[in-house]
N, C-alpha and C positions, 0 to 999 in steps of 0.2 A: 351490826355488819351482816352480810350475806350468810345465810344458813349454811353452817360447817358440820361436816360429817364426823367430827371428832378430833381429827388429826389436824396439827399445829401447821398454818401455813410456812411453805419453806421458802428462805431467802433464795433469790435467783442470781445474784450478783456474778457468779461465777460462769453461768450459762445465759449470758444476756444475748441470747438470740431474738429473732423478731417475735417468735411464739410468746416468750417469756415478757417481752415488753408490752404485747398487747394484753397479756393477763393480767398484769400490774394495772393497766388501764381499766380493764373491763371489772376487775374487782373493786377498784376505787368507785367506778362510776355506779355498780351495783349497790355499793353501801350507801352511796348518796341518795339514789332513786329508790331502792327497795330493800332497806335494812331488814335483816331477819329472813329474807325469802331466797329461794334457789336462784342462782345466777341462769339468765335465759340468754341463749345464743340460738340463732335461726338461720335456716337456708331456705331457698325457694326453687321448686324444680317442676318444669311443665312436661309432663309426659305426652308431647305432641308428636313424638317420634324417638328413635333411638336416643338417650341420653348419653351424650358423648364425653370424651376425657375433657373438653373445655369446662363442661357443666360440672364435673368433679371438683374443680377447684372452689365453686360456691359451696361444695359441702365440706371439703378437706381444710380450707380456711378456718372455719368457725370450729371443725372437729377438733383441730390441733390446739387452738387456743381454749376450748372447752376442757379437753383432756389435761391440759396445763393446770388450769384453775382446779379440776379434780383432783390433780395429783396433790394440790396444796391443802386438800383437806374441805373443799367447799361441796356443796350439792349445786349440781348443774344440770340444767336441762337443755338439750340440742334439739329444737324444734326442724322437722324439715316438714314444709308445707308443700303437698302436692297440689299444683295448681291445675287438677283435673277438671275444674269447671269452667276453664278457660275456653274459648271458642277454638274449634278445629280449623285452622288458618289455610292448609295446603296439605296435599299428598306428598310425604317426604318420597324423595326418589330412591330406588333400589331396595325398598323394604319387601322382602318376599312374602307373598301371599296376598299382594294388593295389586290393584289395577286403576284404570283411570275413573272405574266406576265409584271408587271412594270419594270421588270430588263431589258427589251429591250430598254429602255429608257435611261440606264445609258451613260453618255457621253454627253447628251444634255443640253443646259441651262435649269436651274429650270421653266423658264416662257414657255419651249417647251414641257414640261412634262404633260400629262393629269393630272387633279385632281382626286383624290379618287372618285370612283363610288358614285353618288348621291349628290355630292357637288355642291352646288350653284355657285361656283366661276368658272373662265374659264380655270385655270391651276394650277399646284401643287403648285407653289410659292404664287399665290394670295390665295389659300386655307389655307395655314398656316400662311400668313401674317395677315389675317382677325381676327384670334381669339387674337393674340397679340395685334393688333391695339386695339381691343374693350378692352381688359384687361388695357392696358395703358392709356386709357380714364378713365375707373374706377379709376385708380391709381392717376389720375391727372397730368399724364406726358404729357408735351407740346412738340412737336417737329416738325421738318419738316424734312418729309420722302423723301428719293431719291431712286427712283427705277434705279439700275446699268444697267438694261436691256434697259430702256428709254435711258438713258444717253450714252450708247456704240451706241445703233441702231440710235440715233439722230446725231451721229457724234460730240458730245458735246467735247470728249477728243482728236479729230482729231490731232491737235497739239501736245499734250502731246504723243500720240503715236508715230508719225514720230519722235518726239525728242528722245523718248527711243530708236527707231530702230536706229537713227543716232549715239548714244552713247551706243550701245548694247556692245561695246567692253570694256567701262568703267564700265558698270552694271555687265557685266561676270567677271571683275576682283576684283569687290567687293564681289560677291557672291563666287567666287573660294577660297577666304580666308576661307570659313567655309565649303566647300565640304569635306574636309578631317577629319572633326569633327565626333565623334562617333554618334551612333544612338541616336537620342534625347530621346527616352524612356529609355535609360540607363543612370544612374546617372554618371556624369563626376566627377574627383577628388573634393573633398570638396563641393560637390553639393548634396543637399538633393534628395533622390529618387522622381521621378515624379510617382504619383499614377495613375494606369490605368484608374480608375473611373473618376478621374479627366480630364484625356485625353479626354475620352469619353465624359464627360460632356461639354468639350470645343468646341465639334465639331459643335456646332450651329451657330458657326460664321465662315466666311470665312477665319479668322486667323488660322484656324485648318489645312487648305490646304496648305502644305508648297511646292507647285510646283514653282520652280524657273526657268523653261523653257530649262533647260539643257537637254542632251541626244541627241540632233538632230545630222544628219548625215553632215549637211551644215554649221556646225559652230553655234555659241549661237545666239539666237533671243528670244527678250522677249514678243512676241506677238503669240497667238495660235488662228488659224482661226477655225471656226466650219465648218465641211464638208458640201460643197454644195448639196452633194447626200444625206447622211445619218442624216446630222444634228449633228453630235457629234464632241467632240474636239479630237478625236484621230488622229490627223494630225500631220504632220512634216513639219516644213517649210524647203524647199530645196534651197531656193535662195531668194534674196532681192536686188534691185537697189536703192541706195540712191537717185539717181538724178531723176529717173522716179517714184519712189516709188512701181516699179512692184514688186509683192512677189508671188512666186510660193510655192504651197505645195502639198502633198500627204497625203490621208486618208490611214491609215494603216489597217482598218477595211475591206474597200471595193475596195481600190486601185484607187479610184476618184482622178484626179489630176486637179488643175487649176491654172491658172495665174491671179492675180487681181491687181489693182492699188490701193495701200493701202490708196492713198490721197483721194479715193471715196468709200472705202469698209467699211462695218459697222458689218458684220457678224463674229465677234471675239473679244477678249480681251486680255489686258495684262497680264501675269501671275501673281499669286498673291503678289508674293513677290516684284514686281514691280508695279502692281495696286495699292496697299494700299499706298505706301510714294508718289505715284503720286497724289493720292486725298487728301493726307495731304496738299500738296503744292497747288492744285488748289482751295481747300476750305479754305485753312489758318486756319487750325485747331490749337487751341492753346491747349487744353486738350482732351485726350483721353485714358481710361485706357486699359489694356491689359489683357488677360486671363492667366491660368496657362499652356497654351500651350507655352507661351513665355519665360519659366524659363531655357530654354537650349540654350547653345550656337548655334548660327546660325538661330535663330528663326526669324519670319518675323518682330517683333518689333525690334529686334537689328539689322537686316540688313537694314531693312527700314531707320533707322535713319542715315545711310550712303548714302543709293540711293536717299534718299530725296533731298539731295544737288544738284543731277543731274538736277532736276526739279526745282532749285531755291528757294527751301523751308526748312524749318525746323521741326524737328521731335517734336510731341507734348509733352508736359508734361503729366504725368499721372502714377499713379501706377499700378503694377500687383495685379490683385484681386483674392483672394484665393476661394476655392471650397466651393459650397453651397450644403449642404447635406440634406439629407430628413430622418426623424425618422417615421416609420410606414410602410415603404415600404413593408414589408413583407405581410402586411394585403391589398395592394393593388391589384385590379383584374390584372390578368396576360394579359387581354386583352389590359390594358392601354399602355403596351409597352414601356419602358424606364422610364425616370424621369417625373415626373408630372410637368404641365404647370402652369403660372400664373393663368390661367382661371380655373384650378383645385384647386389652393390656394384659389382665390377669392369666390369659392363656399361654403367654411367652414370658412372663416375668412373675416373681414371687411378690407377694403383697409387700414384703418389707422394702423391696427396691421402689415399687411404685409410690409407697408412702414417702420415702425419702425424697423422691423428685419433687414433692409438693412441699415438703417440710424444709428442704435446704435452701430454697428462694424465697425471697420475701415476696407478698402478694403481687406488689406492683412489677416484680421482674418477670418478664416472658421467659419461657424456657420450652425445650422440645421434649416430646417422648419418642423414642426410637423403636421403629418397627423394621429398620434396616440393619446392615453391619454395625452400626453406632452402638446397638444395644449390647454387644460384646464388650466395647470399651467402657461403657457405663458399669456394667457387672465387673470389670477389673477395677475400677475406682471404687465401687462399693465393697468389694473384698479387701483392697487396700485400707479402706477407713475402718473396717472390723478388725483388721490387723493392729491399727494404730489405736483402736480404743481398748484392745485386749491388752496391749503393752503399755498403755497410759500416755502415749505420746500425740494423741489427738487434740487439736486446738479445741477450747471450750465450746464455741458455737458448732463446731462439727460433731463434737462428741453429743451435744444437746439434740441435734437434727438425728444422729443416729439412735439414740435413746427415744425419741419420737417414732422413728420407723420400725424398731423392732415390737414394739407393744404399746400398750395403753396402760393407763392408771390401773394397777393391780395385777395386771398379767402380760406375758409375751405372747406374741403370734407363734403359731406353728412354724417351726423352721427346718430346713434341710439339715439331717443329722451330720451329713459330711459335705459340705459345700465344695466341691470340685470347680475348678474354673469352667464358667459358662462355655467360654469358646472350645475348651476342651471337649465338652458335653456335646456342644453342637457338632464340632467335626466328626465325633464319632457316630452321631445320628444320622450325619450326611452321608458318610461312608457306609454304614450297616444299612441305611433305610429302616432303622428302627428295630432291626432283628434283636430280639433280647439275650439271645445264645452268644451271638457275636459281640454284643455290648457288654456282657459280663466277662467275656474272655478279655477284652481289650483293657477294661476297667480295672481288671485283676492284676494287668501286667503293667500299669502306669507305675505302680511302685511297688516291686516285689516285697520289700520290707513290710509293707502295710497295704496289703492287698485289698480291693473291695471285694467281698465274698457275698454281699446282698444288695440288689439293685435298690431295694427300699431305703437304704442309708444314703443314696445319693437322689432320693426322690424329695420334694416336687421338682428340684431343679432340672434334673435329667429329663423330666416330662415338659417342662417349659421350653428347654432348648430343643428338643423334638418337634414340639409344636411349631416354634420359630422357623426352623428349617423346613418343615412342611408345608406350611402356610404363607410363608413371607420370603422365602430364597427363590428367586426365578429358577425354572427348570435349566435354563442354559448357564446358571452358576452352581447347579449341583455337582457333586463328584461322582465319577463314575469310573471306577477303577477298570483298567484293561482286563480283558480275560486271556489275552496271549501277548506273548513280547512283540515289540515292534522291531521286527527282524531288520528292516532296512535302516532303522535309526541306529541300532545297535552296529551293524557293519559299517556303518559311516562315521563311528566316533573316531578322532584323532587319538593320538598317543596319551595326550593329558586327559582326555574324557575317559579313556579305557582304564588309566590309573587311577582317577577319582573314583571310578565304580569299584576298582579292586580293593582300594582302601575302605571304603564304605562297608563292603561284604565282609572283608577281613574282620573289622570290629564289630560286625552287627551283634552277634550272640553275648559277647562281653558288655555290651552296652544296652542291653535289651531292658530298657525302662523309659519313663518319659524324660527324666533328668539325664540318664546316661546317653540317649540318642539325641538330645537336644546338645550335649558337650561334642558327641560324635560328629554329627552332621555340619556343625560350625568348625569343628577341627581339621575335617579332610582337607579343606583348601590351604589351611595353615601348613599342615605337614608336608603338602606338595611344595609349597613355596620354601620349605626349609626351616620353618618355625616349629616350636612345641605346640602341641594340640591345645595346651591351656595357656597361651600366650594372650595377654590381655590386648585390648584395643590399643593402648598407649604405646605398647611394644611392637606395634604392626604397622607396616606402610598402607597407605589409602588403597591400594591397588588390592589388597586382600579381600576387601568389601566388595569389589568388583568380581572378583574370582569367586566369591560365595555366592553371590546373586546367579551368575552364570551356572554353577555347580546345582543351585536349587532349581533353576528352570530346565535344566537336563532331567533331574529327577522327576520334576513334575511331568514332563513330557513323556518318558519313559512309563511312569507308573499311571496317570490319569489322562495322558494325551492334550495337555493345556501347560500354559507356562506358569500358571499359578493355581492355588489349592488351599486346602487346609494346612495348617503348620506341619512342616514335615515329620517332625518327631510323632505326632499323633496320627498322621496318615501311615507312617511305617508300621506303627503298631497296630493300626486297624486292618492293613492290609495283611499283616502276619510274616514272619521271618521266611518261612518256606516260599511264599509265594512272592515275596519282594526278590528273593533270589532267582526265580523263574523268569519274572518281568525284567530282571537287570542283566539276564543273560549268563547266569551261572550254571 
């Protein structure tokens, strides 16, 4: 069987979530293909620009499966191939430190393109790789990184390249079966249309580059040299000798010609549709998911399943993963350019929440990551799941997703010691504009019986909420507390309005906690209508809800000059009792 670390494999019948089911398949397949060897799963990322949250699914899907296999006692290698020897195809929009002059590098390997101005990294690929490596560390993802530039330039794939060139006719015949297929962006018969946004989101991996090496004048060649003069891949192989391995090419850009001996030459690579299956065979990959760009006939994954046999390997098992959407994109700065990255998400959410979003949905299910108000609901849902897990009432699959979110085999990720509700922390950050002294005062009054005495106990969640308020809540939606009472509005109050304010202020001190003020602000309209403050919804007429909404709108107007705002109990605590009395005319 696949090499074990000594622990006995764990039965997973209770937690039969999607990760466990794939782990079953991966272990069985590994034992068939490579008994006694580590289980190999793989991801591929192209650092051609910011590596975004759609690309993260390329990593998280095999990571979660690898982690489950590791939890059962098996040795696992999660390979991440950095496709940094891919061609630079375009200048991404909105990347700071770049301008139109970077277009002159199109066609060069990503590692031969200068990094954006001001970068601490030596080239384009390393610049964008660094942010992803840091995010993966925060997410607890363990992997073996492989630079394809290093592999090719070291001659690691020499035998595979020569083998591919020798069998170029066989490869060409396989590819030719698909060359008459329609445009992959156009839906085929009985095929779901492919969303343009999904194709764009898929571009972060080399898999989106469908080059198969065809179109040359001297026959088919699955190898593409980078020009010895301009360094670009705008070359055409004109001849190749299997015996001597002499290869001649011409650069279509500058006319440069060169004859090299492929058995010694390292300035080029196999075309993508041949490169990927070659690596499956070379690395012995058992599991690798594929993106939405593989949903059409003739895609790299489908064709690779046939080409891999030429290299003596087998296609990995693995699902096609669906699109990851973003809510709140309209509010994001246009300077960001494109889809947000894992680093962007980790600024506003704890790693556990981000892991959970990927763990709880099957790979073929699309989902959205929230940068808008929806993030508060997601946090509420996550906190409820934590509570259910703690008291043993969570469903098995939900408990399994929770376990995968909070840590990896052998360790838990660092967590906020005292995880107060995210929406509460966001409201406090909104009203205080991040002032630590004010924040400390408010949080100490949320629960007087158990006050927050040290802000470090509510971090990093507090920091994430502050970052969300600062970066993703539009200025017009921020809360600005009045500095002086609205005397005109106070003078215009009718008798019911004045009475509601009197009742609120009368019970302010005795209810000064988050729970107490919640009970109090909802209770004022009940008392005005002749009901007990603690009367339940079933005991009250529907008109009470209308009265509550009117009362809340009045308080918001008098305190912040709008009809809505943060939850009133939190807002009252944030403003402070003395200032509340002043603004309400006491």
